[in-house]
N, C-alpha and C positions, 0 to 999 in steps of 0.2 A: 534403413536399413540397404537394402537392394537398392534405392536408387543414389545411395551416397556409394557403393560399392561399384556400381556402374560409374560414376561420376570419377570416381579416384582411375578405375582402369582405365575410362576415354583419355584422364591425364598425364598416364601414365605412360600410353598407348604415342600419344602424341610426342610426350618428351624422347623415348624412345626414336622415333621418327626424324624427332629434330635431331636428334644425334645424329644416326646414321647420315642424314640429310646434307650435316653439316661435315661430317667425315669426309663422304663422300665429294663434296665441294672440287671442282676443278681449280685447281691452283696454278696451274701451267701459265696464268696471263694476267695480267693487271688493266691493261685500260685496249679496246680492239674498237675498230669500223668497220666498213665489209672491204677497206684492203687492205690493213696492217693491223699488226697484234704486238702488242709491248710485253714483255716479258716481264714479272714482279721483280726483276733486277733493276728496270728499267725505273721503276717509281721507287723503290729504294734509294739508286741513286740522285735522283732529283731531291728523295729528301732529305739525303747525308747535304747537299749544296744549301739546302734551306737553314737545316741545323748549323751548318757551319757559318753562316751570314747571321744567325739569330745567336750563336755563343759570341760572335765578335762585337756584337753591338750589346750585349752584356755586359763582355769584357770591359768595352771603352766605359760603358756607363758606369762601373765599378774600381772604373783604375785609382780612382781618388782615396777608396776609402783604404780605412786603416785595419777593416776586420780580416780576419785570416779561415772565416766561417766560406765553405763551398757553396757556390750559387747555385739554385737550382733554375737553368736557362727557360727550360720551359715552363715555368711559374712566373717568370718575367715579360712586361712591356717592354716593348722593345718600338723602332721608330721603323716602318717599311720605305722602301723606295721610292713611295711618294710624302717622303716624310708625318704618313699617319700614323697614330699610334694601335700597336695591337698587339693581344695576346701571343709569345713563342711558338707555342704547342700549334695555334690555330693561321701563325704565316706559314711555320712549313708546312702543314697538310693541305692549304691555299696554294701554296707554290709550286708543290709536287704535282697536284691536279691540273694547275694553268699548264705547266710545263708539261706533260703526257697530252695534255690537248693541243700544244700549240709543235709538239712531234708528229703526231699523227695528222692535223692540218700544216704541215709544212711539207710532210712526203705525197700527201694529195696532189699539194698546188704545184707539186717537182713533176711527179706522172701528169698531172691535167696541162703542166705547160710544157711536156714531152720535152725536158731537159736532162740534159747528160754532163756528168759530170769530164772534165778533161783528165787524160793518164796525171797529168801532174798534180789534179786538185787531188784524187784517188791516192795517190803516192803519199803526197804530204799530209793528208787527213790520217791515215794508217800508221804511217810513221810517226808523228805528234802522238798519237794514239800510243803506239807503242815503246814511245820514251815514258810517256806519263804511267804507264803501267806497270812500267819496271821500276818505279817507285812507291806506287801506292797499290800494284795487283793485291798484294796480300793481303793488305787491311781491306779492303773492296770485297776480296773473295769471301773473307768473314763474315761478312754480312751480309751474303748473299747477293754479290754484283757481280755477272761473270765479265771476261773480256770484251765480248761479242756487245752484250749491253750496255758496257759502258763506253765502246765505241759506236754505236747506234747512235743513245743518248747524247753524246759531247760531240765527235768528230766528223760524222757522218753526219749529223744533222746539223753542224755551223757549215759543213761547205753547203750542202744543197740551200741550206736558208740564206746564206748568201748570192749561191746561182739565180733564186727568185730573187733577189732584190736587185741584181745585175739584167735578170732579163726584164723587170719593169722599168727603172729609173737610166738603166742602159742606151745606150744604140738601139733603135730600134723600136725600144719599151712604150709602151703605153703612156708612161710619164716620163720619157725620155729629155733629160736634159741638155736645151741648147749649148754649143761648144762656146758663147760669146760669155754666159752666165757661167759657165764653169772658172774661164780664164777670168772673169773679174773677179769672183769668191776668192778665185788662189790669191790674188794680186791684192786685195783686202785684207786677208787674213792669215796669209802663210809667213813667214820670213824663210829666209836662205840666212845657212851662218857655218862658221868655223871654228873649232879652237885647237891649242894647240896646247899643252900644259906640261908645265916641268915642274915636279917634285921639289922641294927645298929642304928635304930632308933626304937621307940616305940611311938603307939596313948594314948595323954591323953585327957581327956575332957577337951573345952576348957573353958576360963573364960569366954566368952562373947558366953550367949546363942545358940544364935541364927546360928553358925557356927557348934555346935557339938561336935567333936574331933577335934586335931589335931596334928600335927609329932611332937614329940622332939626326939634329939640327946641321943645316951647315952651316960655314965658319961666316961671320960677317963678311967675309972681302969675298965668298963664293957666291953668297947672297948677292952682294954688290954687283957683282961682274953677270951674274945669270938676271937679274933686274937691267944692267944697260945694253945688255945683247937685242933683251925681249924688245927695251924700248927702239933700238935701230931697226930691230925688222919691224916694228908699227908704223916708223917714220918710212921707210923705203917702203911697204905698202902705200901710203897716205900719200908720199909724194912721189905716188904712180910710175916707180922704179922697178917694182918687183912684185907679183901678183903673191894669192897669201900659198896658192903650192909650188910657187918656185921657192917661197920662204922655205917652205915647211921641207923641201929639197936640201935644202944649205941646214937647216937645224938636225935634220936627218943624219949630216954628216960631216957637223961641227960635233955634235952629242955619241956620236959611232955607231948608231943604231942600225940593225940589221932591217928594220921599217919604220914608216911613219906613224905617228902616236897621235897625230891630227884626228879630229874628229869633226864632221861633218852631216849636215843634216839640213832639209827642207821641210818646216813643219810651222803648223800653227804652237806657236812659243806659251800661250799661256795650259798649255794642254802637257808641255813639256816636262819629263822628269828631269831636265837640267837643274842645277839651284838656281836658287832666286838672285844670287848676285849675277851668276852668268846670266841670267835671264836680263836682267836690269841694264850692264853692260851691253848689250848686244841691242835691248832696245832705244838704249841712246845714243847707237852709232845710227850716222849717214851710212846709206849705201855705199859699199864701195870702201869702206874705210876701216880702221882698225885700231885697236887699243889693247893696255896691259892692267890688269888686275890680278890681286893676290889674294888667295881665299882662304882662312885659318891660319895660324901661328906657330911657331917653333915648329914642334915632332908634324904638324899635318898641314903645316904651309904647300899651296901650290900655288903657281905661278902661270896664267895665264895670255895665252898673247889672243886676244879676240879677235874676229871679224865679221864684219857683215854683209854678206853678198846682195848682189841687184837683183832684186825678185822679180821686177820686167824681164829680167834675159830668162832667170830660172824658169820662166812660163812660159817658156820655147817648146818647153819638155813637157808640159802639162798634159797633153793627149798619148802618153806613154797609156799603156795598158795600164801597169801598175798604177800610176802616178793617177792618170786619169780615175779609176775605182777610188783611190785612196780621197779623193778631192769630192767624189761622188757620193762616197759614205760618210765623209764629212758635212754635208749638206744635207742629206737627205735621210741618212740612217736611224735618228731617231724616229723620224716621220713612219716612215718603214714600222719599226717593231711597236708603234704608238698601234698601226692598223694590224699588224701579226696580232697582237695581244687582242685588240676586239674580236678579234675574229677566236680565237682561241677560247676567249670568253664562253663565246657562244655556241661552240661547235657542238656537234651532237655524237654522241659514241657510248660505248656501253664501257661501265666501270664494274670490275669485279670487285664485288663490297668482301669477299671473302677472306682476299691479299690486301683490303685496306684495310681492314680490320683487323687481320694478322699484325701487318709490319705499323707499327706506329714506333714516333719520334722519340720515345724513350729507350729506343733500342740502343739510339749510337750514343747515350754516354758512359756503354764500353769503353768504345774504341775514340774517344775527341776529349779533350784536357776537361772539358766543362760537362 
Protein backbone atom coordinates (compact mmCIF):
# COMPACT_ATOMS: atom_id res chain seq x y z
CA UNK A 1 0.00 0.00 0.00
CA UNK A 2 2.75 2.44 0.93
CA UNK A 3 4.55 1.76 -2.36
CA UNK A 4 1.36 2.40 -4.34
CA UNK A 5 0.82 5.67 -2.50
CA UNK A 6 4.40 6.72 -3.22
CA UNK A 7 3.95 5.97 -6.95
CA UNK A 8 0.67 7.84 -6.99
CA UNK A 9 2.21 10.81 -5.19
CA UNK A 10 5.13 10.85 -7.63
CA UNK A 11 2.80 10.67 -10.63
CA UNK A 12 0.70 13.53 -9.29
CA UNK A 13 3.78 15.59 -8.57
CA UNK A 14 5.09 15.04 -12.08
CA UNK A 15 1.70 15.92 -13.54
CA UNK A 16 1.58 19.14 -11.53
CA UNK A 17 5.13 19.95 -12.62
CA UNK A 18 4.26 19.35 -16.24
CA UNK A 19 1.23 21.59 -15.93
CA UNK A 20 3.27 24.34 -14.35
CA UNK A 21 5.98 23.96 -16.98
CA UNK A 22 3.43 24.15 -19.78
CA UNK A 23 1.73 27.13 -18.24
CA UNK A 24 5.01 28.99 -17.93
CA UNK A 25 6.28 28.16 -21.44
CA UNK A 26 7.57 31.20 -23.30
CA UNK A 27 5.09 31.73 -26.14
CA UNK A 28 6.53 35.07 -27.29
CA UNK A 29 8.38 33.52 -30.26
CA UNK A 30 7.98 30.72 -32.79
CA UNK A 31 11.36 30.19 -34.50
CA UNK A 32 14.74 31.74 -33.84
CA UNK A 33 18.46 31.55 -34.49
CA UNK A 34 21.33 33.53 -33.04
CA UNK A 35 20.46 36.60 -35.15
CA UNK A 36 16.68 36.77 -35.44
CA UNK A 37 13.56 35.78 -33.55
CA UNK A 38 10.23 35.24 -35.29
CA UNK A 39 6.92 36.04 -33.62
CA UNK A 40 4.09 33.51 -33.27
CA UNK A 41 2.19 35.70 -35.73
CA UNK A 42 4.81 35.00 -38.38
CA UNK A 43 4.22 31.25 -38.04
CA UNK A 44 0.44 31.76 -38.09
CA UNK A 45 0.72 33.92 -41.22
CA UNK A 46 2.69 31.28 -43.09
CA UNK A 47 0.19 28.61 -41.97
CA UNK A 48 -2.66 30.76 -43.30
CA UNK A 49 -0.95 30.88 -46.69
CA UNK A 50 -0.61 27.12 -46.69
CA UNK A 51 -4.26 26.74 -45.72
CA UNK A 52 -5.38 29.06 -48.53
CA UNK A 53 -3.42 27.02 -51.07
CA UNK A 54 -4.78 23.73 -49.73
CA UNK A 55 -8.33 25.08 -49.73
CA UNK A 56 -8.01 26.21 -53.36
CA UNK A 57 -6.76 22.78 -54.36
CA UNK A 58 -9.62 21.06 -52.56
CA UNK A 59 -12.12 23.48 -54.10
CA UNK A 60 -10.79 22.80 -57.61
CA UNK A 61 -10.88 19.06 -57.07
CA UNK A 62 -14.51 19.20 -55.89
CA UNK A 63 -15.79 21.83 -58.32
CA UNK A 64 -17.53 19.21 -60.47
CA UNK A 65 -19.17 17.48 -57.53
CA UNK A 66 -22.93 17.91 -57.10
CA UNK A 67 -22.68 17.36 -53.34
CA UNK A 68 -23.60 20.32 -51.16
CA UNK A 69 -21.89 18.92 -48.10
CA UNK A 70 -19.04 20.96 -46.68
CA UNK A 71 -15.63 19.40 -47.27
CA UNK A 72 -13.08 19.35 -44.45
CA UNK A 73 -9.97 20.73 -46.12
CA UNK A 74 -7.58 19.30 -43.56
CA UNK A 75 -8.58 15.68 -44.18
CA UNK A 76 -8.19 15.88 -47.96
CA UNK A 77 -5.33 14.80 -50.20
CA UNK A 78 -3.96 17.59 -52.40
CA UNK A 79 -1.17 18.09 -54.93
CA UNK A 80 1.67 20.31 -53.76
CA UNK A 81 3.66 22.65 -56.04
CA UNK A 82 5.78 19.68 -57.16
CA UNK A 83 2.62 17.79 -58.14
CA UNK A 84 3.12 15.29 -55.31
CA UNK A 85 0.14 14.06 -53.30
CA UNK A 86 0.07 14.98 -49.62
CA UNK A 87 -2.47 15.31 -46.82
CA UNK A 88 -3.61 18.94 -46.60
CA UNK A 89 -2.85 19.33 -42.89
CA UNK A 90 0.63 17.86 -43.35
CA UNK A 91 1.19 20.21 -46.28
CA UNK A 92 0.22 23.29 -44.25
CA UNK A 93 2.52 22.40 -41.35
CA UNK A 94 5.38 21.53 -43.70
CA UNK A 95 5.11 24.77 -45.64
CA UNK A 96 4.86 26.94 -42.51
CA UNK A 97 7.98 25.29 -41.09
CA UNK A 98 9.88 25.73 -44.36
CA UNK A 99 8.76 29.35 -44.71
CA UNK A 100 9.98 30.26 -41.21
CA UNK A 101 13.37 28.68 -41.91
CA UNK A 102 13.52 30.41 -45.27
CA UNK A 103 12.86 33.76 -43.58
CA UNK A 104 15.58 33.19 -41.00
CA UNK A 105 18.06 32.08 -43.67
CA UNK A 106 17.18 35.07 -45.87
CA UNK A 107 17.70 37.52 -43.01
CA UNK A 108 21.04 35.88 -42.18
CA UNK A 109 22.29 36.01 -45.79
CA UNK A 110 21.13 39.62 -46.13
CA UNK A 111 23.22 40.53 -43.07
CA UNK A 112 26.20 38.38 -44.02
CA UNK A 113 26.36 39.94 -47.50
CA UNK A 114 26.15 43.41 -45.91
CA UNK A 115 23.23 44.34 -48.12
CA UNK A 116 20.99 47.35 -47.66
CA UNK A 117 17.65 48.21 -49.19
CA UNK A 118 17.39 51.47 -51.07
CA UNK A 119 15.01 54.12 -49.79
CA UNK A 120 12.75 53.36 -52.77
CA UNK A 121 12.72 49.63 -51.95
CA UNK A 122 11.88 50.26 -48.31
CA UNK A 123 9.13 52.72 -49.23
CA UNK A 124 7.62 50.32 -51.77
CA UNK A 125 7.67 47.43 -49.28
CA UNK A 126 5.99 49.49 -46.56
CA UNK A 127 3.47 51.05 -48.94
CA UNK A 128 2.44 47.67 -50.37
CA UNK A 129 2.11 46.24 -46.87
CA UNK A 130 -0.03 49.19 -45.77
CA UNK A 131 -2.33 48.75 -48.76
CA UNK A 132 -2.87 45.03 -48.22
CA UNK A 133 -3.24 45.49 -44.47
CA UNK A 134 -6.09 47.93 -45.09
CA UNK A 135 -7.97 45.07 -46.77
CA UNK A 136 -7.03 42.08 -44.61
CA UNK A 137 -5.65 43.54 -41.39
CA UNK A 138 -8.78 43.04 -39.30
CA UNK A 139 -8.95 39.35 -40.20
CA UNK A 140 -5.24 38.82 -39.62
CA UNK A 141 -5.42 40.47 -36.20
CA UNK A 142 -8.21 38.08 -35.21
CA UNK A 143 -5.90 35.21 -36.15
CA UNK A 144 -3.12 36.62 -33.97
CA UNK A 145 -1.05 38.20 -36.75
CA UNK A 146 0.19 41.72 -36.04
CA UNK A 147 0.96 44.24 -38.77
CA UNK A 148 4.69 43.97 -37.98
CA UNK A 149 4.57 40.18 -38.35
CA UNK A 150 2.69 40.56 -41.63
CA UNK A 151 5.20 43.12 -42.94
CA UNK A 152 8.27 41.14 -41.87
CA UNK A 153 6.97 37.80 -43.14
CA UNK A 154 5.85 39.02 -46.55
CA UNK A 155 7.07 42.41 -47.73
CA UNK A 156 10.36 42.98 -45.93
CA UNK A 157 11.22 39.33 -46.61
CA UNK A 158 10.49 39.73 -50.34
CA UNK A 159 12.58 42.91 -50.59
CA UNK A 160 15.57 41.26 -48.90
CA UNK A 161 15.11 38.04 -50.87
CA UNK A 162 15.21 40.00 -54.13
CA UNK A 163 18.24 41.98 -52.96
CA UNK A 164 20.12 38.72 -52.32
CA UNK A 165 19.16 37.49 -55.81
CA UNK A 166 20.51 40.65 -57.44
CA UNK A 167 23.72 40.46 -55.40
CA UNK A 168 24.35 36.93 -56.71
CA UNK A 169 23.22 37.15 -60.34
CA UNK A 170 23.58 40.88 -60.95
CA UNK A 171 26.67 42.84 -61.98
CA UNK A 172 29.62 41.83 -59.83
CA UNK A 173 27.85 38.84 -58.29
CA UNK A 174 29.42 35.41 -58.01
CA UNK A 175 26.96 34.10 -60.62
CA UNK A 176 26.72 37.27 -62.70
CA UNK A 177 25.13 36.71 -66.12
CA UNK A 178 27.08 38.19 -69.09
CA UNK A 179 25.40 41.02 -71.02
CA UNK A 180 25.43 39.05 -74.27
CA UNK A 181 23.55 36.18 -72.62
CA UNK A 182 20.93 38.56 -71.24
CA UNK A 183 20.40 40.22 -74.63
CA UNK A 184 20.22 36.88 -76.48
CA UNK A 185 17.69 35.52 -73.98
CA UNK A 186 15.59 38.68 -74.30
CA UNK A 187 15.49 38.56 -78.11
CA UNK A 188 14.64 34.84 -78.20
CA UNK A 189 11.98 34.84 -75.49
CA UNK A 190 10.36 38.27 -75.29
CA UNK A 191 7.80 39.94 -77.55
CA UNK A 192 7.27 43.67 -78.02
CA UNK A 193 3.63 44.43 -78.75
CA UNK A 194 0.84 46.95 -78.50
CA UNK A 195 -2.89 46.97 -79.10
CA UNK A 196 -5.69 49.48 -79.34
CA UNK A 197 -9.14 48.33 -78.10
CA UNK A 198 -12.52 49.66 -79.20
CA UNK A 199 -15.74 48.41 -77.63
CA UNK A 200 -18.40 47.47 -80.17
CA UNK A 201 -21.08 48.23 -77.61
CA UNK A 202 -22.08 51.18 -75.46
CA UNK A 203 -23.66 51.78 -72.08
CA UNK A 204 -27.16 53.16 -71.85
CA UNK A 205 -29.46 54.00 -68.96
CA UNK A 206 -31.67 51.04 -68.22
CA UNK A 207 -35.44 51.42 -68.31
CA UNK A 208 -35.38 49.66 -64.96
CA UNK A 209 -33.99 52.27 -62.54
CA UNK A 210 -32.84 49.55 -60.13
CA UNK A 211 -30.25 48.19 -62.58
CA UNK A 212 -28.60 51.50 -63.55
CA UNK A 213 -26.95 51.12 -66.96
CA UNK A 214 -26.99 48.29 -69.46
CA UNK A 215 -24.76 47.34 -72.41
CA UNK A 216 -26.17 47.70 -75.91
CA UNK A 217 -24.42 46.49 -79.09
CA UNK A 218 -23.58 49.12 -81.69
CA UNK A 219 -25.62 49.21 -84.85
CA UNK A 220 -24.45 47.29 -87.91
CA UNK A 221 -23.50 50.58 -89.57
CA UNK A 222 -21.46 51.71 -86.55
CA UNK A 223 -19.65 48.37 -86.40
CA UNK A 224 -18.96 48.45 -90.14
CA UNK A 225 -17.44 51.94 -89.87
CA UNK A 226 -15.32 50.99 -86.83
CA UNK A 227 -13.90 47.98 -88.66
CA UNK A 228 -13.20 50.03 -91.77
CA UNK A 229 -11.35 52.65 -89.69
CA UNK A 230 -9.25 49.99 -87.97
CA UNK A 231 -8.47 48.31 -91.29
CA UNK A 232 -7.25 51.68 -92.57
CA UNK A 233 -5.11 52.14 -89.48
CA UNK A 234 -3.51 48.70 -89.98
CA UNK A 235 -2.84 49.44 -93.67
CA UNK A 236 -1.14 52.74 -92.85
CA UNK A 237 1.16 50.92 -90.41
CA UNK A 238 1.85 48.00 -92.75
CA UNK A 239 2.61 50.36 -95.66
CA UNK A 240 5.12 52.22 -93.49
CA UNK A 241 3.21 55.49 -93.66
CA UNK A 242 2.50 55.77 -89.92
CA UNK A 243 3.89 54.29 -86.72
CA UNK A 244 1.62 52.69 -84.14
CA UNK A 245 2.13 55.69 -81.84
CA UNK A 246 1.05 58.07 -84.61
CA UNK A 247 -2.06 55.99 -85.28
CA UNK A 248 -2.78 56.00 -81.56
CA UNK A 249 -2.79 59.81 -81.55
CA UNK A 250 -5.11 59.87 -84.56
CA UNK A 251 -7.47 57.45 -82.80
CA UNK A 252 -7.53 59.55 -79.62
CA UNK A 253 -8.45 62.62 -81.66
CA UNK A 254 -11.06 60.80 -83.77
CA UNK A 255 -12.75 59.33 -80.68
CA UNK A 256 -12.58 62.57 -78.71
CA UNK A 257 -10.68 60.90 -75.89
CA UNK A 258 -8.74 62.71 -73.20
CA UNK A 259 -5.94 60.14 -73.20
CA UNK A 260 -4.73 57.04 -74.99
CA UNK A 261 -6.32 53.67 -74.27
CA UNK A 262 -3.54 51.75 -76.02
CA UNK A 263 -1.77 48.92 -74.17
CA UNK A 264 1.97 48.45 -74.73
CA UNK A 265 4.22 45.82 -73.27
CA UNK A 266 7.39 43.79 -73.77
CA UNK A 267 7.18 40.41 -72.08
CA UNK A 268 7.29 36.64 -72.48
CA UNK A 269 4.03 36.24 -74.35
CA UNK A 270 3.18 32.77 -73.01
CA UNK A 271 3.27 34.17 -69.47
CA UNK A 272 1.05 37.13 -70.32
CA UNK A 273 -2.41 37.58 -68.85
CA UNK A 274 -3.85 38.87 -72.15
CA UNK A 275 -6.35 36.57 -73.85
CA UNK A 276 -5.41 33.67 -76.09
CA UNK A 277 -6.90 35.33 -79.17
CA UNK A 278 -4.68 38.37 -78.70
CA UNK A 279 -1.65 36.17 -78.10
CA UNK A 280 -2.25 34.24 -81.32
CA UNK A 281 -2.73 37.43 -83.34
CA UNK A 282 0.55 38.84 -82.02
CA UNK A 283 2.48 35.60 -82.62
CA UNK A 284 1.23 35.41 -86.23
CA UNK A 285 2.48 38.92 -87.04
CA UNK A 286 5.88 39.85 -88.46
CA UNK A 287 7.87 42.56 -86.69
CA UNK A 288 6.58 46.03 -87.44
CA UNK A 289 3.21 44.81 -88.73
CA UNK A 290 -0.39 45.25 -87.60
CA UNK A 291 -3.69 43.40 -87.91
CA UNK A 292 -7.29 43.77 -86.78
CA UNK A 293 -9.26 41.17 -84.80
CA UNK A 294 -12.57 41.01 -82.99
CA UNK A 295 -12.94 39.23 -79.65
CA UNK A 296 -16.38 38.41 -78.30
CA UNK A 297 -19.74 39.23 -79.85
CA UNK A 298 -22.81 41.38 -79.32
CA UNK A 299 -22.53 43.19 -75.96
CA UNK A 300 -19.07 41.75 -75.21
CA UNK A 301 -17.50 42.42 -78.62
CA UNK A 302 -14.19 44.34 -78.67
CA UNK A 303 -12.28 45.35 -81.80
CA UNK A 304 -8.49 45.37 -81.55
CA UNK A 305 -5.78 46.96 -83.65
CA UNK A 306 -2.86 44.65 -82.83
CA UNK A 307 0.78 45.59 -83.48
CA UNK A 308 4.02 43.65 -83.10
CA UNK A 309 7.16 45.69 -82.54
CA UNK A 310 10.78 44.93 -83.41
CA UNK A 311 12.23 42.94 -80.51
CA UNK A 312 15.77 43.72 -81.70
CA UNK A 313 15.06 47.42 -81.31
CA UNK A 314 13.45 46.84 -77.91
CA UNK A 315 16.63 44.97 -76.88
CA UNK A 316 18.51 48.29 -77.01
CA UNK A 317 16.89 49.10 -73.65
CA UNK A 318 17.43 45.70 -72.06
CA UNK A 319 20.21 47.01 -69.84
CA UNK A 320 18.05 49.62 -68.15
CA UNK A 321 18.16 48.67 -64.47
CA UNK A 322 14.51 47.58 -64.20
CA UNK A 323 14.46 45.71 -67.49
CA UNK A 324 17.76 43.97 -66.77
CA UNK A 325 16.47 42.78 -63.39
CA UNK A 326 13.24 41.53 -64.95
CA UNK A 327 15.11 39.52 -67.57
CA UNK A 328 17.53 38.15 -64.97
CA UNK A 329 14.58 37.02 -62.88
CA UNK A 330 13.12 35.22 -65.86
CA UNK A 331 16.46 33.55 -66.55
CA UNK A 332 17.66 32.63 -63.08
CA UNK A 333 15.03 33.18 -60.40
CA UNK A 334 13.75 29.60 -60.40
CA UNK A 335 17.32 28.35 -59.96
CA UNK A 336 17.78 30.82 -57.10
CA UNK A 337 14.52 29.75 -55.43
CA UNK A 338 15.51 26.09 -55.61
CA UNK A 339 18.84 26.86 -53.98
CA UNK A 340 17.24 28.97 -51.23
CA UNK A 341 14.65 26.27 -50.55
CA UNK A 342 17.39 23.63 -50.24
CA UNK A 343 19.21 25.87 -47.75
CA UNK A 344 15.99 26.41 -45.80
CA UNK A 345 15.30 22.68 -45.50
CA UNK A 346 18.71 22.17 -43.87
CA UNK A 347 18.66 25.38 -41.82
CA UNK A 348 19.51 24.91 -38.16
CA UNK A 349 17.34 26.90 -35.79
CA UNK A 350 15.20 26.59 -32.68
CA UNK A 351 11.49 25.82 -32.96
CA UNK A 352 9.18 26.70 -30.08
CA UNK A 353 7.12 23.53 -29.71
CA UNK A 354 4.73 25.24 -27.28
CA UNK A 355 3.73 27.74 -29.98
CA UNK A 356 3.71 25.23 -32.83
CA UNK A 357 1.51 22.87 -30.83
CA UNK A 358 -0.79 25.67 -29.72
CA UNK A 359 -1.56 26.99 -33.20
CA UNK A 360 -2.90 24.36 -35.57
CA UNK A 361 -4.34 24.54 -39.13
CA UNK A 362 -7.82 23.86 -37.75
CA UNK A 363 -7.89 27.44 -36.46
CA UNK A 364 -8.41 28.75 -40.00
CA UNK A 365 -11.77 27.07 -40.46
CA UNK A 366 -13.24 30.01 -38.58
CA UNK A 367 -11.81 32.56 -41.01
CA UNK A 368 -11.83 30.81 -44.39
CA UNK A 369 -14.71 29.77 -46.60
CA UNK A 370 -13.81 26.09 -46.26
